[in-house]
Backbone as CSV, one residue per row, in Angstrom:
resi,resn,N_x,N_y,N_z,CA_x,CA_y,CA_z,C_x,C_y,C_z
1,UNK,-21.323,-142.030,146.403,-21.383,-141.158,144.974,-20.153,-141.208,144.196
2,UNK,-19.120,-140.731,144.822,-17.663,-141.054,144.340,-17.414,-142.167,143.662
3,UNK,-17.509,-143.269,144.418,-16.867,-144.591,144.203,-18.054,-145.127,142.949
4,UNK,-19.172,-144.772,142.905,-19.961,-145.001,141.758,-19.527,-144.400,140.663
5,UNK,-19.188,-143.308,140.575,-18.384,-142.379,139.399,-17.020,-143.037,139.024
6,UNK,-16.316,-143.493,139.866,-14.851,-143.746,139.668,-14.728,-144.823,138.419
7,UNK,-15.869,-146.084,138.519,-15.560,-146.694,137.326,-15.606,-146.013,136.022
8,UNK,-16.831,-145.221,135.932,-17.068,-144.703,134.643,-15.878,-143.482,134.119
9,UNK,-15.174,-143.065,135.156,-14.073,-142.220,134.907,-13.192,-142.880,134.200
10,UNK,-13.126,-144.251,134.398,-11.974,-145.009,133.844,-12.558,-145.473,132.357
11,UNK,-13.802,-145.648,132.308,-14.338,-145.807,130.922,-14.309,-144.902,129.898
12,UNK,-14.363,-143.562,130.600,-14.371,-142.322,129.596,-12.856,-142.139,129.088
13,UNK,-12.131,-142.348,130.103,-10.632,-142.435,129.812,-10.361,-143.278,128.847
14,UNK,-10.772,-144.504,128.972,-10.341,-145.504,127.916,-10.569,-145.247,126.609
15,UNK,-12.038,-144.651,126.265,-12.748,-144.282,125.265,-12.103,-143.342,124.449
16,UNK,-11.352,-142.354,125.432,-10.791,-141.385,124.716,-9.053,-141.574,124.087
17,UNK,-8.678,-142.749,125.091,-7.328,-143.094,124.400,-7.675,-143.856,123.322
18,UNK,-8.690,-144.759,123.126,-8.911,-145.365,122.135,-9.034,-144.215,120.895
19,UNK,-10.039,-143.443,120.818,-10.326,-142.379,120.110,-8.803,-141.701,119.552
20,UNK,-8.000,-141.710,120.117,-6.836,-140.945,119.681,-5.706,-141.921,119.175
21,UNK,-5.504,-143.075,119.940,-4.712,-143.726,119.758,-4.570,-144.813,118.434
22,UNK,-6.226,-144.983,118.245,-6.352,-146.098,117.124,-6.071,-145.501,115.536
23,UNK,-6.549,-144.163,115.436,-5.965,-143.494,114.192,-4.399,-143.378,114.281
24,UNK,-3.787,-142.975,115.124,-2.394,-142.925,115.144,-1.776,-144.384,114.917
25,UNK,-2.207,-145.357,115.663,-1.518,-146.553,115.066,-2.007,-147.215,113.787
26,UNK,-3.061,-146.779,113.286,-3.558,-146.959,111.845,-2.658,-146.502,110.725
27,UNK,-2.369,-145.025,111.321,-1.388,-144.472,110.119,-0.041,-144.888,110.531
28,UNK,0.576,-145.404,111.523,1.818,-146.021,111.609,2.079,-147.302,110.762
29,UNK,0.831,-147.933,110.798,0.831,-149.204,110.370,0.866,-149.124,108.843
30,UNK,0.326,-148.039,108.228,0.053,-147.840,107.061,1.737,-147.157,106.546
31,UNK,2.078,-146.633,107.356,3.511,-146.126,106.859,4.850,-147.039,106.705
32,UNK,4.666,-148.078,107.879,5.928,-149.184,108.118,5.694,-150.639,107.207
33,UNK,3.952,-150.977,106.817,3.635,-151.999,106.267,3.503,-151.939,104.748
34,UNK,4.349,-152.247,103.925,4.284,-152.090,102.265,3.900,-153.466,101.808
35,UNK,2.604,-153.652,101.109,2.491,-154.801,100.541,3.477,-155.549,99.728
36,UNK,3.946,-156.666,99.980,4.896,-157.461,99.334,6.348,-157.286,99.984
37,UNK,6.552,-156.480,100.587,7.951,-156.240,101.348,8.053,-156.522,102.725
38,UNK,6.650,-156.393,103.354,6.652,-156.666,105.001,6.846,-155.258,105.643
39,UNK,7.796,-155.479,106.879,7.706,-153.850,107.460,9.269,-153.547,106.935
40,UNK,9.011,-152.163,106.859,10.197,-151.405,106.519,9.783,-149.818,107.138
41,UNK,10.864,-149.312,107.161,10.862,-147.807,107.830,11.613,-146.899,106.646
42,UNK,11.405,-147.364,105.278,11.928,-146.276,104.420,11.073,-145.208,104.464
43,UNK,9.829,-145.069,104.450,9.288,-143.724,104.620,10.019,-142.836,105.929
44,UNK,10.022,-143.333,106.722,10.521,-142.355,107.609,12.047,-142.146,107.366
45,UNK,13.142,-143.009,106.713,14.224,-142.618,106.017,14.326,-141.513,105.361
46,UNK,13.344,-141.596,104.478,13.334,-140.574,103.569,12.733,-139.345,103.629
47,UNK,12.419,-139.061,104.814,11.985,-137.547,105.277,13.029,-136.613,105.049
48,UNK,14.072,-136.624,105.680,15.047,-135.632,105.925,15.459,-135.212,104.326
49,UNK,15.619,-136.531,103.437,16.039,-136.265,102.066,14.821,-135.787,100.901
50,UNK,13.850,-135.803,101.771,12.724,-135.460,100.416,12.528,-134.060,100.083
51,UNK,12.506,-133.767,98.486,12.497,-132.580,98.273,11.532,-131.588,98.782
52,UNK,11.902,-130.234,99.514,11.099,-129.416,100.162,10.812,-129.631,101.572
53,UNK,11.140,-130.666,102.063,11.021,-130.930,103.584,11.844,-129.978,104.388
54,UNK,12.913,-129.647,104.163,13.650,-128.973,105.033,13.257,-127.502,104.777
55,UNK,13.326,-126.800,103.547,12.869,-125.594,103.209,11.308,-125.386,103.949
56,UNK,10.411,-126.418,103.689,9.082,-126.028,104.414,8.676,-125.894,105.907
57,UNK,9.814,-126.947,106.444,9.580,-126.797,107.717,10.704,-125.619,108.601
58,UNK,11.658,-125.150,107.928,12.094,-124.002,108.209,11.376,-122.820,108.059
59,UNK,10.755,-122.635,106.876,9.946,-121.676,106.928,8.687,-121.365,107.854
60,UNK,8.088,-122.815,107.926,6.938,-122.540,109.070,7.619,-122.505,110.552
61,UNK,8.730,-122.818,110.806,9.311,-122.348,112.135,9.673,-120.972,112.217
62,UNK,10.320,-120.136,111.129,10.423,-118.871,110.945,9.093,-118.136,111.294
63,UNK,8.162,-118.545,110.325,6.873,-118.095,110.733,6.336,-117.932,111.901
64,UNK,6.339,-119.013,112.542,6.266,-119.315,114.173,6.738,-118.616,114.934
65,UNK,8.084,-118.322,115.022,8.987,-117.456,115.758,8.485,-116.031,115.530
66,UNK,8.358,-115.490,114.266,8.133,-114.253,114.045,6.564,-113.856,114.831
67,UNK,5.617,-114.730,114.799,4.354,-114.791,115.051,4.107,-114.743,116.540
68,UNK,5.061,-115.574,116.974,5.060,-115.792,118.746,5.642,-114.170,119.344
69,UNK,6.618,-113.646,118.217,7.001,-112.628,118.826,6.047,-111.292,118.842
70,UNK,5.484,-111.269,117.763,4.639,-110.316,117.346,3.646,-110.384,118.399
71,UNK,2.761,-111.249,118.403,1.483,-111.485,119.287,1.847,-111.276,121.016
72,UNK,3.127,-111.800,121.106,3.231,-111.631,122.822,3.605,-109.715,122.989
73,UNK,4.513,-109.475,122.118,4.666,-107.772,122.167,3.470,-107.166,121.895
74,UNK,2.459,-107.779,121.254,1.047,-106.917,120.930,0.073,-107.338,122.619
75,UNK,0.019,-108.109,122.807,-0.721,-108.918,123.593,-0.498,-108.543,125.078
76,UNK,0.750,-108.898,125.735,1.325,-108.580,127.147,1.242,-107.198,127.629
77,UNK,1.706,-106.434,126.695,1.621,-104.965,127.257,-0.020,-104.360,127.457
78,UNK,-0.729,-104.844,126.218,-1.940,-104.702,126.243,-2.854,-104.990,127.310
79,UNK,-2.513,-106.284,127.729,-3.479,-106.768,128.735,-2.953,-106.498,130.208
80,UNK,-1.561,-106.135,130.268,-1.033,-105.493,131.828,-1.662,-104.068,131.802
81,UNK,-1.855,-103.249,130.718,-2.448,-101.639,130.915,-3.721,-102.220,130.964
82,UNK,-4.446,-102.963,130.478,-5.799,-103.350,130.626,-6.315,-103.321,132.035
83,UNK,-5.642,-104.478,132.651,-6.034,-104.774,134.234,-5.576,-103.721,135.136
84,UNK,-4.419,-102.789,134.660,-4.004,-101.695,135.526,-5.089,-100.415,135.223
85,UNK,-5.144,-99.974,134.054,-5.629,-98.870,134.180,-7.149,-98.900,133.483
86,UNK,-7.909,-99.931,132.829,-9.106,-99.675,132.247,-9.583,-101.302,132.419
87,UNK,-9.992,-101.603,133.785,-10.466,-103.038,133.614,-12.017,-103.205,133.316
88,UNK,-12.583,-102.156,133.236,-13.954,-102.037,132.554,-14.040,-102.500,130.922
89,UNK,-12.808,-102.273,130.232,-12.945,-102.474,128.477,-12.662,-103.919,128.747
90,UNK,-12.231,-104.565,129.701,-11.939,-106.198,129.463,-13.015,-106.901,128.765
91,UNK,-14.278,-106.576,128.853,-15.182,-107.512,128.029,-15.045,-107.219,126.517
92,UNK,-14.801,-105.721,126.256,-14.553,-105.411,124.955,-13.609,-106.082,124.154
93,UNK,-12.443,-106.115,124.910,-11.122,-106.794,124.340,-11.285,-108.295,124.226
94,UNK,-11.782,-108.778,125.196,-12.236,-110.086,125.247,-13.055,-110.400,123.638
95,UNK,-14.245,-109.519,123.480,-14.951,-110.021,122.275,-14.039,-109.854,121.161
96,UNK,-13.348,-108.745,120.961,-12.386,-108.472,119.979,-11.468,-109.473,119.639
97,UNK,-10.776,-109.925,120.971,-9.753,-111.224,120.565,-10.406,-112.601,120.066
98,UNK,-11.723,-112.609,120.551,-12.482,-114.083,120.178,-13.225,-113.940,118.811
99,UNK,-13.145,-112.590,117.877,-13.666,-112.476,116.620,-12.911,-113.458,115.618
100,UNK,-11.608,-113.874,115.832,-11.113,-114.814,114.470,-11.913,-116.332,115.116
101,UNK,-12.530,-116.316,116.100,-12.941,-117.957,116.218,-14.448,-117.959,115.239
102,UNK,-14.983,-116.663,115.262,-16.357,-116.500,114.525,-16.218,-116.662,113.051
103,UNK,-15.209,-115.804,112.488,-15.056,-115.555,110.834,-14.298,-116.837,110.445
104,UNK,-15.032,-117.539,109.518,-14.463,-118.844,108.954,-12.962,-118.539,108.298
105,UNK,-12.056,-119.320,108.443,-10.708,-119.250,107.377,-11.005,-118.711,106.166
106,UNK,-11.787,-119.516,105.447,-12.064,-119.411,103.850,-12.378,-117.853,103.710
107,UNK,-13.051,-117.438,104.482,-13.753,-115.808,104.455,-12.667,-114.944,104.986
108,UNK,-11.782,-115.314,105.811,-10.725,-114.515,106.241,-9.547,-114.242,105.383
109,UNK,-9.034,-115.326,104.631,-8.227,-115.552,103.608,-8.947,-114.655,102.187
110,UNK,-10.038,-114.839,102.109,-10.763,-114.322,100.804,-10.706,-112.565,101.138
111,UNK,-10.886,-112.353,102.366,-10.683,-110.863,102.535,-9.165,-110.173,102.440
112,UNK,-8.209,-110.983,102.650,-6.940,-110.855,102.628,-6.330,-110.524,101.230
113,UNK,-6.690,-111.987,100.274,-6.592,-111.924,98.896,-7.046,-110.793,98.000
114,UNK,-8.431,-110.470,98.562,-8.995,-109.047,97.993,-8.184,-107.813,98.131
115,UNK,-7.588,-107.753,99.565,-6.682,-106.438,99.683,-5.331,-106.855,99.192
116,UNK,-4.754,-107.742,98.835,-3.579,-108.087,98.267,-3.940,-107.700,96.542
117,UNK,-5.027,-107.846,96.020,-4.991,-107.714,94.602,-5.703,-106.101,94.511
118,UNK,-6.069,-105.462,95.388,-6.520,-104.271,95.160,-5.325,-103.355,95.455
119,UNK,-4.417,-103.767,96.178,-3.195,-102.970,96.387,-2.175,-102.491,95.051
120,UNK,-1.917,-103.624,94.443,-1.182,-103.071,93.097,-1.979,-102.335,92.311
121,UNK,-3.079,-102.540,92.014,-3.832,-102.047,90.955,-3.903,-100.591,91.180
122,UNK,-3.969,-99.977,92.519,-4.543,-98.317,92.996,-3.265,-98.010,93.499
123,UNK,-2.316,-98.537,94.157,-0.967,-98.037,94.595,0.246,-98.240,93.660
124,UNK,0.091,-98.424,92.425,1.235,-98.800,91.676,2.264,-97.658,91.674
125,UNK,1.704,-96.406,91.786,2.449,-95.202,91.396,2.926,-94.692,92.981
126,UNK,2.749,-95.220,94.233,3.281,-94.853,95.107,4.278,-95.434,96.145
127,UNK,4.807,-95.147,97.030,5.732,-96.094,97.727,5.290,-97.436,98.604
128,UNK,3.863,-97.484,98.489,3.416,-98.493,99.357,3.365,-99.697,98.097
129,UNK,3.448,-99.549,97.082,3.521,-100.755,96.338,4.577,-101.560,96.587
130,UNK,6.203,-101.032,97.061,6.821,-102.025,97.271,6.396,-102.735,98.542
131,UNK,5.759,-102.216,99.537,5.402,-102.878,100.724,4.517,-104.194,100.444
132,UNK,3.545,-104.025,99.285,2.913,-105.040,98.988,3.213,-106.120,98.353
133,UNK,4.644,-105.571,97.584,5.457,-106.672,97.002,6.236,-107.357,98.166
134,UNK,6.633,-106.708,99.266,7.811,-107.120,100.291,6.806,-108.062,101.206
135,UNK,5.801,-107.784,101.594,5.076,-108.882,102.313,4.765,-110.244,101.812
136,UNK,4.545,-110.074,100.414,4.289,-111.489,99.752,5.717,-112.099,99.427
137,UNK,6.892,-111.766,99.722,8.127,-112.370,99.491,7.741,-114.045,99.781
138,UNK,8.064,-115.112,98.587,7.963,-116.182,98.975,8.882,-116.619,100.107
139,UNK,10.192,-116.012,100.242,11.063,-116.766,100.993,10.652,-116.393,102.369
140,UNK,9.850,-115.304,102.987,9.293,-115.134,103.931,8.211,-114.242,104.041
141,UNK,7.102,-114.751,103.740,5.757,-113.859,103.540,5.172,-113.259,104.874
142,UNK,5.492,-111.913,105.154,5.068,-111.241,106.067,3.607,-111.442,106.269
143,UNK,3.044,-111.437,105.279,1.424,-111.469,104.929,0.856,-112.729,105.926
144,UNK,1.643,-113.717,105.867,1.268,-114.875,106.455,1.370,-114.522,108.301
145,UNK,2.268,-113.621,108.393,2.678,-113.540,110.126,1.704,-112.637,110.494
146,UNK,1.219,-111.765,109.657,0.031,-110.950,110.034,-1.472,-111.461,110.212
147,UNK,-1.335,-112.592,109.211,-2.699,-113.526,109.263,-2.531,-114.447,110.465
148,UNK,-1.528,-114.965,111.061,-1.156,-115.830,112.092,-1.399,-115.227,113.179
149,UNK,-0.834,-114.126,113.207,-1.114,-113.106,114.709,-2.784,-112.869,114.950
150,UNK,-3.686,-112.654,114.008,-4.897,-112.255,114.362,-5.512,-113.862,114.631
151,UNK,-5.310,-114.768,114.084,-5.745,-116.188,114.542,-5.113,-116.418,115.647
152,UNK,-4.325,-116.349,116.188,-3.845,-116.846,117.432,-4.283,-115.736,118.389
153,UNK,-5.112,-114.584,118.588,-5.361,-113.790,119.449,-6.434,-114.419,120.316
154,UNK,-7.480,-115.211,120.061,-8.016,-115.818,121.090,-7.140,-116.841,121.944
155,UNK,-6.228,-117.685,121.433,-5.661,-118.420,122.239,-4.765,-117.888,123.312
156,UNK,-4.074,-117.000,122.562,-2.937,-116.151,123.446,-3.667,-115.305,124.311
157,UNK,-4.820,-114.526,123.989,-5.602,-114.061,124.997,-5.980,-115.027,126.179
158,UNK,-6.562,-115.943,126.156,-7.282,-117.022,127.173,-5.574,-117.080,127.844
159,UNK,-4.859,-117.708,127.566,-3.515,-117.710,127.982,-3.164,-117.160,129.027
160,UNK,-2.766,-115.831,128.411,-2.361,-114.498,129.212,-3.562,-114.119,130.238
161,UNK,-4.548,-114.204,130.009,-5.676,-113.657,131.047,-5.615,-114.454,132.015
162,UNK,-5.549,-115.688,131.877,-5.440,-117.003,132.943,-4.119,-116.802,134.085
163,UNK,-3.304,-116.232,133.253,-2.033,-115.898,133.946,-1.879,-114.739,134.769
164,UNK,-2.663,-114.003,134.371,-2.805,-112.378,135.030,-3.810,-112.538,135.939
165,UNK,-4.853,-113.494,136.070,-5.332,-113.567,137.254,-5.047,-114.281,138.486
166,UNK,-3.955,-114.871,138.060,-3.225,-115.547,138.912,-2.349,-115.053,139.798
167,UNK,-2.193,-113.664,139.399,-1.048,-112.825,140.222,-1.808,-111.679,140.374
168,UNK,-1.193,-110.585,141.238,-1.612,-109.428,141.445,-0.802,-108.509,140.726
169,UNK,-1.096,-108.156,139.692,-0.192,-107.301,138.854,-0.012,-105.938,139.447
170,UNK,-1.544,-105.283,139.994,-1.218,-104.078,140.681,-0.067,-103.988,141.565
171,UNK,-0.144,-104.932,142.281,0.983,-105.071,143.787,2.060,-105.028,143.033
172,UNK,2.536,-105.679,141.943,4.013,-106.137,141.713,4.249,-104.957,140.899
173,UNK,3.678,-104.239,140.331,4.114,-102.945,139.623,4.175,-101.986,140.415
174,UNK,3.409,-101.708,141.318,3.771,-100.662,142.598,4.937,-101.081,143.399
175,UNK,5.233,-102.226,143.705,6.479,-102.291,144.244,7.768,-102.240,143.664
176,UNK,7.497,-102.693,142.126,8.630,-102.307,141.193,8.794,-100.818,141.268
177,UNK,7.758,-100.034,141.091,7.828,-98.529,140.791,8.193,-97.742,142.079
178,UNK,7.829,-98.387,143.387,8.346,-97.795,144.401,9.940,-97.971,144.916
179,UNK,10.575,-98.891,144.082,11.747,-99.288,144.308,12.735,-98.647,142.930
180,UNK,12.191,-97.653,142.417,12.706,-96.990,141.462,12.809,-97.439,139.783
181,UNK,12.372,-98.534,139.583,12.000,-99.086,138.063,10.944,-98.163,137.407
182,UNK,11.332,-98.260,136.342,10.702,-97.404,135.041,9.520,-98.709,134.916
183,UNK,8.508,-97.990,133.951,7.480,-98.954,133.580,7.985,-99.986,132.735
184,UNK,8.895,-100.001,131.810,9.281,-101.386,131.133,10.054,-102.059,132.039
185,UNK,10.987,-101.300,133.069,11.527,-102.208,133.896,10.685,-103.291,134.715
186,UNK,9.452,-102.408,135.296,8.603,-103.093,136.134,7.770,-104.263,135.285
187,UNK,7.615,-104.256,134.103,6.981,-104.931,133.436,7.831,-106.226,133.147
188,UNK,9.159,-105.877,132.811,10.042,-107.030,132.331,10.620,-107.906,133.523
189,UNK,10.713,-107.079,134.745,11.604,-107.782,135.981,10.401,-108.305,137.007
190,UNK,9.318,-107.669,137.230,8.263,-108.149,138.014,7.068,-108.817,137.480
191,UNK,6.493,-108.351,136.588,5.395,-109.240,135.880,5.678,-110.507,134.969
192,UNK,6.355,-110.278,134.169,6.948,-111.053,133.085,7.487,-112.423,133.754
193,UNK,8.418,-112.508,135.097,8.805,-113.611,135.456,7.737,-114.621,136.034
194,UNK,6.650,-113.857,136.445,5.441,-114.296,136.978,4.649,-114.735,135.938
195,UNK,4.614,-114.349,134.921,3.920,-115.166,133.715,4.653,-116.014,132.820
196,UNK,5.481,-116.512,133.277,6.452,-117.360,132.514,5.254,-118.501,132.318
197,UNK,4.863,-119.450,132.892,3.873,-120.560,132.570,2.923,-120.031,131.557
198,UNK,2.070,-118.948,131.510,1.183,-118.387,130.743,1.805,-117.940,129.406
199,UNK,3.167,-117.528,129.476,3.764,-117.041,127.895,4.036,-118.279,127.345
200,UNK,4.613,-119.280,128.260,5.223,-120.695,127.416,3.777,-121.101,126.934
201,UNK,2.746,-121.183,127.374,1.351,-121.812,127.017,0.994,-121.043,125.572
202,UNK,0.984,-119.762,125.616,0.600,-118.850,124.483,1.783,-119.218,123.495
203,UNK,3.109,-119.364,123.735,3.806,-119.709,122.818,3.745,-121.285,122.199
204,UNK,3.268,-121.833,122.919,3.247,-123.291,122.539,1.530,-123.467,121.572
205,UNK,0.875,-122.911,121.845,-0.489,-122.642,121.379,-0.270,-122.215,119.910
206,UNK,0.385,-120.960,119.871,0.888,-120.207,118.380,1.810,-121.104,117.732
207,UNK,2.582,-121.796,118.221,3.320,-122.837,117.410,2.554,-123.837,116.694
208,UNK,1.606,-124.455,117.518,1.029,-125.688,117.000,0.001,-125.030,116.019
209,UNK,-0.423,-123.726,116.199,-1.581,-123.149,115.040,-0.324,-123.041,113.654
210,UNK,0.410,-122.258,113.858,1.150,-122.141,112.488,1.762,-123.029,112.034
211,UNK,2.042,-124.408,112.608,2.577,-125.724,112.100,1.420,-126.380,111.326
212,UNK,0.490,-126.288,111.819,-0.992,-126.864,111.252,-1.773,-126.094,110.318
213,UNK,-1.447,-124.982,110.204,-2.305,-124.107,109.387,-2.240,-124.515,107.664
214,UNK,-3.409,-124.587,107.108,-3.201,-125.138,105.817,-4.030,-123.994,104.946
215,UNK,-5.241,-123.575,105.342,-6.222,-122.841,104.222,-5.331,-121.722,104.028
216,UNK,-5.252,-120.719,105.176,-4.633,-119.531,104.549,-3.505,-119.601,103.743
217,UNK,-2.539,-120.332,103.825,-1.021,-120.442,103.337,-1.391,-120.967,101.616
218,UNK,-2.409,-122.050,101.918,-2.784,-122.639,100.563,-3.382,-121.802,99.663
219,UNK,-4.183,-121.106,99.981,-4.851,-120.098,98.957,-4.218,-118.933,98.837
220,UNK,-3.215,-118.610,99.699,-2.313,-117.401,99.089,-1.228,-117.822,98.273
221,UNK,-0.684,-119.168,98.134,0.077,-119.281,97.262,1.324,-119.618,97.721
222,UNK,1.250,-119.888,99.250,2.674,-120.096,99.965,2.859,-121.628,100.391
223,UNK,4.112,-121.880,100.383,4.198,-123.518,100.820,5.331,-123.887,102.016
224,UNK,4.270,-123.587,103.026,4.928,-123.824,104.498,4.690,-125.183,104.734
225,UNK,5.117,-125.571,106.000,5.206,-127.252,106.200,3.827,-128.119,105.969
226,UNK,2.591,-127.568,106.332,1.617,-128.003,106.280,1.026,-128.410,105.038
227,UNK,1.302,-127.270,103.990,1.054,-127.109,102.408,1.984,-128.105,102.035
228,UNK,3.396,-128.381,102.342,3.992,-129.336,101.753,3.692,-130.703,102.150
229,UNK,3.034,-131.159,103.102,2.404,-132.406,103.247,1.594,-132.811,102.306
230,UNK,0.469,-131.649,102.539,-0.465,-132.067,101.213,-0.108,-132.194,99.836
231,UNK,0.789,-131.452,99.583,1.744,-131.443,98.307,2.221,-132.956,98.142
232,UNK,2.887,-133.099,98.793,3.651,-134.565,98.951,2.752,-135.617,98.971
233,UNK,1.679,-135.608,99.844,0.538,-136.766,99.511,0.162,-136.845,98.367
234,UNK,-0.350,-136.239,97.141,-0.814,-136.437,96.095,0.186,-137.504,95.255
235,UNK,1.733,-137.816,95.590,2.478,-138.343,94.766,2.958,-139.679,95.788
236,UNK,3.177,-139.222,97.078,4.112,-139.892,97.928,3.226,-140.101,99.234
237,UNK,2.175,-140.847,99.265,1.178,-141.040,100.424,1.895,-141.601,101.413
238,UNK,2.685,-142.508,101.455,3.091,-142.892,102.881,4.273,-142.012,103.527
239,UNK,4.857,-141.180,102.672,5.866,-140.327,103.458,5.026,-139.034,103.852
240,UNK,3.825,-138.556,103.313,3.105,-137.820,103.845,2.611,-138.262,105.074
241,UNK,1.972,-139.281,105.256,1.746,-139.765,106.581,2.405,-140.106,107.585
242,UNK,3.947,-140.322,107.167,4.978,-140.472,107.859,5.509,-139.370,108.491
243,UNK,5.417,-138.211,107.739,5.875,-136.690,108.405,4.631,-136.132,109.094
244,UNK,3.548,-136.609,108.968,2.284,-136.050,109.743,2.386,-136.783,111.315
245,UNK,2.966,-138.243,111.011,3.176,-138.914,112.641,3.900,-138.373,113.117
246,UNK,5.144,-137.837,112.317,6.360,-137.187,112.927,6.018,-136.261,113.812
247,UNK,5.290,-135.193,113.140,5.157,-133.800,113.439,4.062,-134.006,114.881
248,UNK,3.105,-135.002,114.612,2.312,-135.325,115.951,3.036,-135.628,117.056
249,UNK,3.912,-136.555,116.893,4.663,-136.880,117.934,5.734,-135.800,118.684
250,UNK,6.414,-134.802,117.528,6.992,-133.815,118.125,6.353,-132.847,118.632
251,UNK,4.933,-132.586,118.359,4.136,-131.539,119.071,3.912,-132.432,120.584
252,UNK,3.499,-133.550,120.763,3.328,-133.935,122.194,4.414,-133.800,122.790
253,UNK,5.468,-133.995,122.337,6.804,-134.000,123.032,7.270,-132.378,123.553
254,UNK,6.717,-131.323,122.941,6.721,-130.153,122.894,5.428,-129.645,124.267
255,UNK,4.689,-130.438,124.165,3.581,-130.067,124.939,3.928,-130.637,126.391
256,UNK,4.689,-131.869,126.595,4.999,-132.684,127.732,6.175,-131.713,128.416
257,UNK,7.070,-131.231,127.232,8.107,-130.315,127.919,7.726,-129.047,128.436
258,UNK,6.658,-128.565,127.811,5.881,-127.328,128.267,5.250,-127.674,129.671
259,UNK,4.847,-128.757,129.829,3.971,-128.964,130.985,5.098,-129.273,132.118
260,UNK,6.021,-129.901,131.898,7.234,-129.925,132.857,7.896,-128.642,133.274
261,UNK,8.301,-127.793,132.100,8.887,-126.563,132.396,7.634,-125.591,133.451
262,UNK,6.450,-125.659,132.899,5.599,-124.964,133.840,5.453,-125.595,135.130
263,UNK,5.532,-126.881,135.590,5.490,-127.583,136.696,6.661,-127.033,137.824
264,UNK,7.971,-127.215,136.727,9.153,-126.830,137.544,9.055,-125.216,138.164
265,UNK,8.559,-124.438,137.283,8.483,-123.108,137.481,7.577,-122.826,138.731
266,UNK,6.110,-123.642,138.705,5.433,-123.335,140.163,5.940,-123.642,141.251
267,UNK,7.006,-124.940,141.369,7.523,-125.418,142.028,8.685,-124.437,142.840
268,UNK,9.223,-124.087,141.632,10.192,-123.305,142.695,9.638,-121.792,142.895
269,UNK,8.519,-121.355,142.595,7.797,-120.144,142.945,7.209,-120.465,144.107
270,UNK,6.706,-121.465,144.549,6.380,-121.908,145.829,7.331,-122.300,146.950
271,UNK,8.388,-122.739,146.445,9.650,-122.637,147.572,10.321,-121.127,148.025
272,UNK,10.357,-120.471,146.729,10.728,-118.986,147.243,9.887,-118.341,147.909
């Protein structure tokens, strides 16, 4: 039976490879093949000097770093405490963390925009008015960080939950506590080192989400990297596609680096 399925496995793998590589190859050809000029890499050479590229990319990276920090600080202690003290609440937390997958992004951003419009109208004479202004600062829109944290919850929850299932959290914490460690020390020195692959997975998924998110940022009027690509595409199609191809290759490189780091971590743990 296994021998009969083996050829079909290669057929499915080949079809999946074509499904992913053919559009990528067509995009690359579109960026380097200029009618009347032949092959040229001008589109890639113009990326760094393009107006708004550096600022948009830096903004997205800053938003990604802040989102990763906030969502991990929120979810890691919560899931560890859930596993140690209230395992029966796990289905409830799982449902709550999965809700962003059910709510359409357009409805989600519509709710955010409604709150942002309501705040200045009703809180203009209170100290909270400055808070509404600060979270919408174009140089670093905190409101996008808050929105991305909510959108990243399903992916981060799955990654961390899988990591916690692979280790005995209770034994690690009890051993650390018996050696005189406080609860924060037990979390930092006993649990987190064993969660490194899960933390890397959660961080990478959040980074990919923030770099590729378009709907929320566009409708709220900000211009991170994905919105900049869309804006440039209206006037410089080849440059827009070249940046998209480059960002996709960088994302794949990060994924391979993450897989390599996770593999080295597991190897070192098994040797230890």
